[in-house]
Every structure is written in C-alpha cells, then in structure tokens.
C-alpha positions as CSV (number, residue, x, y, z in Angstrom):
1,M,-19.0,-58.1,-63.2
2,A,-15.3,-58.8,-64.0
3,V,-13.7,-61.6,-62.2
4,R,-10.0,-61.7,-63.1
5,S,-7.2,-64.3,-62.9
6,P,-4.3,-62.6,-61.1
7,L,-0.8,-63.3,-62.4
8,K,1.7,-65.3,-60.4
9,Y,5.4,-66.3,-60.9
10,D,5.8,-69.8,-62.1
11,S,9.1,-71.3,-63.3
12,G,10.3,-68.1,-64.8
13,N,7.0,-67.0,-66.3
14,L,4.0,-65.0,-65.2
15,K,0.9,-67.3,-65.3
16,E,-2.7,-66.9,-64.4
17,M,-3.8,-68.2,-61.1
18,S,-6.3,-71.0,-60.9
19,S,-9.7,-70.5,-59.4
20,A,-8.5,-72.5,-56.4
21,E,-5.6,-70.1,-55.9
22,V,-7.9,-67.1,-56.1
23,D,-10.1,-68.8,-53.5
24,Q,-7.0,-69.0,-51.2
25,I,-6.5,-65.3,-51.5
26,V,-10.2,-64.8,-50.6
27,D,-9.7,-66.9,-47.5
28,Q,-6.6,-64.8,-46.6
29,I,-8.7,-61.7,-47.0
30,V,-11.3,-63.1,-44.6
31,Y,-8.5,-63.8,-42.1
32,Q,-7.3,-60.2,-42.5
33,Y,-10.8,-59.0,-41.7
34,S,-10.9,-61.3,-38.6
35,L,-7.8,-59.4,-37.2
36,N,-9.6,-56.1,-37.2
37,P,-13.3,-56.2,-38.0
38,S,-14.8,-52.9,-39.1
39,V,-18.3,-53.9,-38.0
40,S,-18.0,-55.0,-34.4
41,L,-20.4,-56.0,-31.6
42,S,-19.9,-55.3,-27.9
43,V,-21.7,-56.3,-24.8
44,V,-23.0,-53.3,-22.8
45,S,-24.9,-53.0,-19.5
46,S,-28.0,-51.5,-21.2
47,G,-29.1,-49.4,-24.1
48,G,-27.6,-51.7,-26.8
49,T,-28.1,-50.5,-30.4
50,L,-29.4,-53.8,-31.7
51,G,-32.6,-53.4,-29.7
52,T,-34.5,-55.2,-26.9
53,I,-35.4,-58.8,-26.4
54,T,-37.6,-60.0,-23.5
55,D,-37.6,-62.8,-21.0
56,T,-40.8,-63.6,-19.1
57,R,-41.6,-65.9,-16.2
58,L,-44.4,-66.5,-13.7
59,Q,-44.4,-65.2,-10.1
60,A,-46.8,-66.0,-7.3
61,G,-50.0,-64.1,-6.8
62,A,-50.4,-62.0,-3.6
63,M,-51.5,-63.7,-0.5
64,S,-55.1,-63.3,0.6
65,Q,-56.3,-63.7,4.2
66,T,-59.4,-63.5,6.4
67,N,-60.1,-64.2,10.1
68,S,-63.0,-66.6,9.5
69,S,-62.3,-69.0,6.6
70,F,-59.8,-69.7,3.8
71,P,-60.2,-67.3,0.8
72,S,-61.5,-69.3,-2.1
73,E,-59.3,-70.0,-5.1
74,A,-61.5,-67.8,-7.2
75,T,-60.8,-64.8,-5.0
76,T,-57.1,-65.5,-4.6
77,A,-54.7,-63.6,-6.9
78,E,-53.5,-65.6,-9.8
79,P,-49.8,-65.9,-10.7
80,S,-48.7,-63.0,-12.8
81,I,-46.0,-62.5,-15.5
82,V,-42.6,-60.9,-14.7
83,T,-41.0,-59.3,-17.8
84,V,-37.2,-58.6,-18.0
85,N,-35.8,-56.7,-21.0
86,Y,-32.3,-57.2,-22.4
87,D,-30.6,-54.7,-24.6
88,K,-27.0,-55.7,-24.2
89,I,-25.6,-55.8,-27.7
90,S,-24.3,-52.7,-29.5
91,Q,-23.0,-52.5,-33.0
92,S,-20.3,-50.0,-34.1
93,V,-19.0,-49.3,-37.6
94,A,-15.4,-48.1,-38.1
95,S,-14.6,-45.3,-40.5
96,V,-12.0,-46.8,-42.9
97,S,-9.8,-45.0,-45.4
98,P,-8.0,-47.6,-47.5
99,I,-5.2,-46.8,-50.0
100,N,-6.6,-45.2,-53.1
101,D,-5.9,-46.7,-56.5
102,S,-3.2,-44.9,-58.4
103,G,-3.9,-46.9,-61.5
104,T,-1.3,-49.6,-60.8
105,L,-2.1,-50.4,-57.1
106,F,-3.8,-53.7,-57.6
107,P,-2.7,-57.1,-59.0
108,L,-2.0,-57.7,-62.7
109,F,-4.0,-59.9,-65.0
110,Y,-3.9,-60.7,-68.7
111,N,-6.2,-58.7,-70.9
112,S,-6.2,-60.0,-74.5
113,G,-2.6,-61.1,-74.0
114,N,-1.5,-57.8,-72.4
115,M,-0.8,-57.3,-68.8
116,Q,-3.1,-54.8,-67.0
117,A,-3.6,-53.8,-63.4
118,M,-6.9,-54.7,-61.9
119,S,-9.3,-51.8,-61.3
120,L,-11.0,-51.4,-57.9
121,Q,-14.1,-52.9,-59.4
122,D,-12.1,-55.9,-60.6
123,V,-10.7,-56.3,-57.0
124,K,-14.2,-56.2,-55.6
125,D,-15.6,-58.7,-58.0
126,T,-12.6,-61.1,-57.7
127,F,-11.7,-60.8,-54.0
128,L,-13.7,-58.5,-51.8
129,H,-17.3,-59.4,-52.6
130,P,-16.6,-63.2,-52.4
131,A,-15.0,-62.6,-49.1
132,I,-18.1,-60.7,-47.8
133,D,-20.2,-63.6,-49.1
134,L,-18.2,-65.9,-46.9
135,L,-18.2,-63.6,-43.9
136,S,-22.0,-63.2,-44.0
137,A,-22.9,-66.9,-44.4
138,A,-24.9,-68.8,-41.9
139,T,-22.1,-71.0,-40.9
140,T,-19.7,-70.4,-38.0
141,T,-16.3,-71.6,-39.3
142,S,-13.0,-69.8,-39.7
143,Q,-14.3,-68.5,-43.1
144,Q,-16.6,-66.3,-41.0
145,G,-13.7,-65.1,-38.9
146,G,-14.3,-61.7,-37.2
147,T,-18.1,-62.0,-37.2
148,Y,-20.4,-63.1,-34.4
149,H,-22.7,-65.7,-33.1
150,I,-24.7,-66.7,-30.0
151,S,-23.9,-69.7,-27.8
152,T,-25.1,-71.2,-24.6
153,S,-21.5,-71.9,-23.5
154,S,-19.0,-69.4,-22.3
155,G,-16.3,-71.4,-24.0
156,V,-16.6,-72.3,-27.7
157,S,-13.8,-73.9,-29.7
158,G,-12.9,-71.7,-32.6
159,S,-14.5,-68.6,-31.1
160,T,-13.6,-65.9,-28.5
161,I,-16.2,-64.8,-26.0
162,V,-16.9,-61.1,-26.2
163,S,-17.9,-60.8,-22.5
164,G,-18.5,-63.1,-19.6
165,T,-21.8,-61.3,-19.0
166,P,-24.7,-63.1,-20.7
167,I,-26.6,-61.0,-23.3
168,F,-29.8,-62.9,-22.5
169,L,-31.1,-65.2,-19.7
170,D,-34.0,-67.6,-20.0
171,T,-35.5,-67.8,-16.5
172,R,-38.6,-69.5,-15.1
173,A,-40.2,-69.6,-11.7
174,D,-38.5,-72.1,-9.4
175,T,-41.4,-74.2,-8.2
176,T,-39.3,-75.9,-5.6
177,A,-38.7,-72.6,-3.9
178,Y,-42.4,-72.0,-3.1
179,T,-43.6,-73.8,0.0
180,N,-46.8,-73.9,2.1
181,A,-44.7,-72.8,5.1
182,G,-44.0,-69.6,3.2
183,L,-47.5,-68.5,4.1
184,D,-46.3,-68.1,7.7
185,S,-44.8,-64.8,6.7
186,A,-47.1,-61.8,7.2
187,T,-46.9,-61.1,3.5
188,G,-47.0,-64.7,2.4
189,E,-44.5,-66.5,0.2
190,V,-42.0,-64.3,-1.8
191,L,-43.7,-63.6,-5.1
192,D,-40.8,-63.7,-7.6
193,Q,-38.4,-66.7,-7.1
194,P,-36.7,-67.4,-10.4
195,T,-34.2,-69.9,-11.6
196,T,-32.0,-69.5,-14.6
197,I,-32.6,-72.1,-17.3
198,T,-30.1,-71.0,-19.9
199,N,-27.4,-68.3,-20.3
200,F,-26.6,-67.0,-23.8
201,Y,-23.3,-65.4,-24.7
202,L,-21.9,-63.4,-27.6
203,Q,-19.0,-65.0,-29.3
204,R,-16.6,-63.7,-32.1
205,I,-15.4,-66.3,-34.5
206,D,-11.6,-66.8,-34.8
207,G,-9.9,-66.5,-38.2
208,S,-7.4,-68.9,-39.7
209,D,-4.2,-67.7,-41.3
210,T,-4.3,-69.7,-44.6
211,S,-1.6,-70.1,-47.2
212,Y,-1.9,-68.3,-50.5
213,T,0.3,-67.1,-53.5
214,N,1.2,-63.4,-53.7
215,P,0.2,-61.9,-57.1
216,F,2.3,-59.5,-59.2
217,F,1.8,-55.7,-59.6
218,I,3.5,-52.8,-61.3
219,N,5.7,-50.9,-58.9
220,A,6.6,-47.2,-58.7
221,G,9.5,-47.8,-61.2
222,N,7.0,-49.2,-63.7
223,N,8.5,-52.7,-63.2
224,L,6.8,-56.0,-62.5
225,Q,7.1,-57.1,-58.9
226,E,5.6,-59.7,-56.7
227,F,3.7,-58.3,-53.8
228,N,5.4,-58.4,-50.4
229,A,3.2,-60.5,-48.2
230,T,2.9,-57.8,-45.5
231,T,2.1,-55.1,-48.1
232,F,-0.5,-57.2,-49.9
233,K,-2.2,-58.3,-46.6
234,S,-2.4,-54.6,-45.4
235,L,-3.8,-53.5,-48.7
236,M,-6.5,-56.1,-48.7
237,Q,-7.3,-55.6,-45.1
238,G,-8.0,-52.0,-45.6
239,W,-10.3,-52.7,-48.5
240,I,-12.2,-55.5,-47.0
241,R,-12.8,-53.4,-43.9
242,Q,-14.0,-50.5,-46.0
243,T,-16.3,-52.9,-48.0
244,A,-17.9,-54.4,-44.9
245,A,-18.4,-51.0,-43.3
246,A,-19.5,-48.8,-46.2
247,S,-20.2,-50.8,-49.4
248,S,-22.8,-49.1,-51.6
249,E,-23.1,-52.2,-53.8
250,G,-25.0,-54.5,-51.4
251,Y,-21.9,-55.9,-49.5
252,K,-22.1,-53.9,-46.3
253,I,-22.2,-56.1,-43.2
254,T,-24.9,-55.4,-40.6
255,Y,-26.4,-57.3,-37.6
256,S,-29.9,-57.4,-36.2
257,L,-31.5,-59.0,-33.2
258,G,-35.1,-60.2,-32.8
259,A,-37.7,-63.0,-33.3
260,S,-37.9,-62.2,-37.0
261,G,-35.9,-60.4,-39.7
262,S,-33.8,-60.8,-42.8
263,G,-30.3,-62.2,-43.0
264,N,-28.7,-65.4,-41.8
265,T,-29.2,-66.6,-38.2
266,R,-25.9,-66.9,-36.3
267,G,-25.6,-69.5,-33.6
268,T,-28.3,-70.8,-31.3
269,G,-31.7,-69.2,-30.9
270,M,-32.4,-67.6,-27.5
271,S,-35.7,-69.1,-26.2
272,D,-37.9,-67.4,-23.7
273,T,-39.8,-70.2,-21.9
274,R,-42.4,-69.9,-19.2
275,L,-44.6,-72.2,-17.1
276,N,-48.1,-72.5,-18.4
277,G,-50.1,-73.4,-15.2
278,S,-53.1,-71.5,-13.8
279,G,-51.8,-71.5,-10.3
280,N,-51.0,-73.9,-7.4
281,Y,-53.6,-73.0,-4.8
282,Q,-52.3,-73.3,-1.2
283,T,-53.9,-72.6,2.2
284,R,-52.5,-72.3,5.7
285,Q,-53.9,-71.3,9.0
286,V,-51.7,-69.2,11.3
287,S,-53.4,-68.8,14.7
288,D,-56.8,-67.3,13.8
289,D,-55.7,-66.0,10.4
290,Y,-56.8,-68.0,7.3
291,R,-54.4,-67.5,4.4
292,A,-54.4,-68.5,0.7
293,Q,-51.9,-68.0,-2.1
294,E,-51.4,-69.3,-5.6
295,F,-47.9,-70.4,-6.7
296,P,-46.5,-70.7,-10.2
297,D,-47.0,-74.2,-11.8
298,G,-47.4,-75.9,-15.1
299,T,-45.0,-77.2,-17.7
300,P,-42.4,-75.1,-19.6
301,T,-43.7,-73.5,-22.8
302,S,-41.8,-71.6,-25.5
303,I,-43.0,-68.0,-25.7
304,S,-40.5,-66.5,-28.1
305,T,-37.2,-67.3,-29.7
306,Y,-34.8,-64.6,-30.6
307,Y,-31.9,-64.7,-33.1
308,L,-28.8,-62.8,-33.9
309,R,-28.7,-62.3,-37.7
310,I,-26.0,-61.1,-40.1
311,Q,-26.8,-59.7,-43.5
312,K,-25.1,-57.9,-46.4
313,S,-26.9,-54.8,-47.6
C-alpha cells in the first residue's frame, strides 16, 4: 500500500498536502460519484434483481353454515395466512472506461526529494479506496452520496426518493373491518381485508460539493501545472465510477436485500408483522340458516425484518 502526499502550490513553492487536505480530495471524489453512480438501484414493478422479500397477514376463515344449529368453533375454518411477495429493487452496473494512465496522468508527489507522478495504484491507495470505504459505510450522510438506503418516509432531508412507489408494505388484517353483520352475505364476511401499517421507500443519498485544493501534475509539455478543477474532477469521477463498478481488489460496491447477509445495513429495517390470534369466532342466524366464521384477531407480532445492505467486494 502506498499512500502519497500530493503536491500543492503554496507561497511560490510546491509543498506536500496535509492528511486533512487529502481527506478533502477524497470527499470531493465521493461527491463526484454522487453525481453519476456506476452502481445504481431502481424501483421496478416486479422481477427486481435483488430478490424477493415477503409480507404476510391473516385473513378470515371461510364461513360455515347449517340449517339446524351453529357450526362449532372446532369445525369452523381458522384464519389463514396471506403472503405477498415484493421484488421491486433492481441493481445495474455501468461499464466505465476512465482515462488510461500515460505515466504522467496523476498528481505529483515527492519521492526521496524528487517529484514523481502517482501510479494508478498510488491513486487507489490515496484517494479511491478511502472514498469507497466512505461510500460503503453504514451511515447515511453526504459522505455516502450516490448510494442508497430505506426509509419509511417519502421525503427525507439529504436524500432523493427513487420512486414514489413503495418497495415494501407491511400489512395486517384490519380487525375493525370484520363485523358480525358481514355474515348476512351468502358467502360470509370478506376474507381478506388488510390495512397498511408501514410503507417503505428507496432513497438515494445526496452528495455535498466540498472545497479542496487542486494538486499539481506534469502536462503534455513536460511542465508542472496545477490541475484545472473541471479536469481533475472528471478524471477522478471516471476512476471512482470504475472502482465501484469493477474493482478486483475488494472495493467493488454491491447491494443485497434480505433478512440476513453481509455488509452494512442501510436505513430502516422492513418489518413484516402479523396478528397472532387463533381466530375470533362469530355466529349469526339468517332466517333458518345458522352461520359461523372466524375473523383475524390477536396482537401484532414481528415475523421477519428485511434490510438493504451495501458491501465492498
């Protein structure tokens, strides 16, 4: 590993940047990534590449009826589980071709008193890999700009919603919707009457355009020159995008979705909750027809919690 101290102009001399100034460049590289992420997530109607997560809820059992007496609770159908699958997040990875190193492409540093251009490995060790470390962290600040998290709100300060369509809904049976009078229907009360407890949305974190000092390089005329800000930002954006998309050194960014897995969790967990009752037994006589049905009941219980995770690999 070769972390270098890039050279900067200071009062007529070229001096080594401090570690704080290097960190400022790393923050700017993170911002450049946020402007055009090479590993992106989108919300689709179905068939998302990150896989499937599941919401469950209770629904009423089917109504039983006889013409002589009420069907017993033991013979009346129990509430059953409704399962809804969500596979709404897709990951795409861009193909990136950054500018190749000509030998003098990257910033200068002092090597035993002599000025030398950084190698690509130097740039990775000094700038790119630290930027990926920030981007893949568990936090959701501007230093993770261009990466993603889950929220229960459609509007989150410091983030931009990817789609107004929730990527997961936690639903439960709406016990207030089931009434004894519902047994007046020839088929009994409607079986599945859900209510949405929580919506979950995919958000992309906004970057922050931080200040930094432009380093020096050797130009085509073999002269020392301070990087033009636009040129340096474009150069670093190309390489951070390539690193995130295709690093072979353990710095490629990937996302996963599920109850377990490796990497850092991003945002809130998505809970699947369900009522835990054994059935609210109801009877009703309609003319000479004796009817019975069991409605969902109980208290909310957590069944599974799913997470969006980010990792470098």
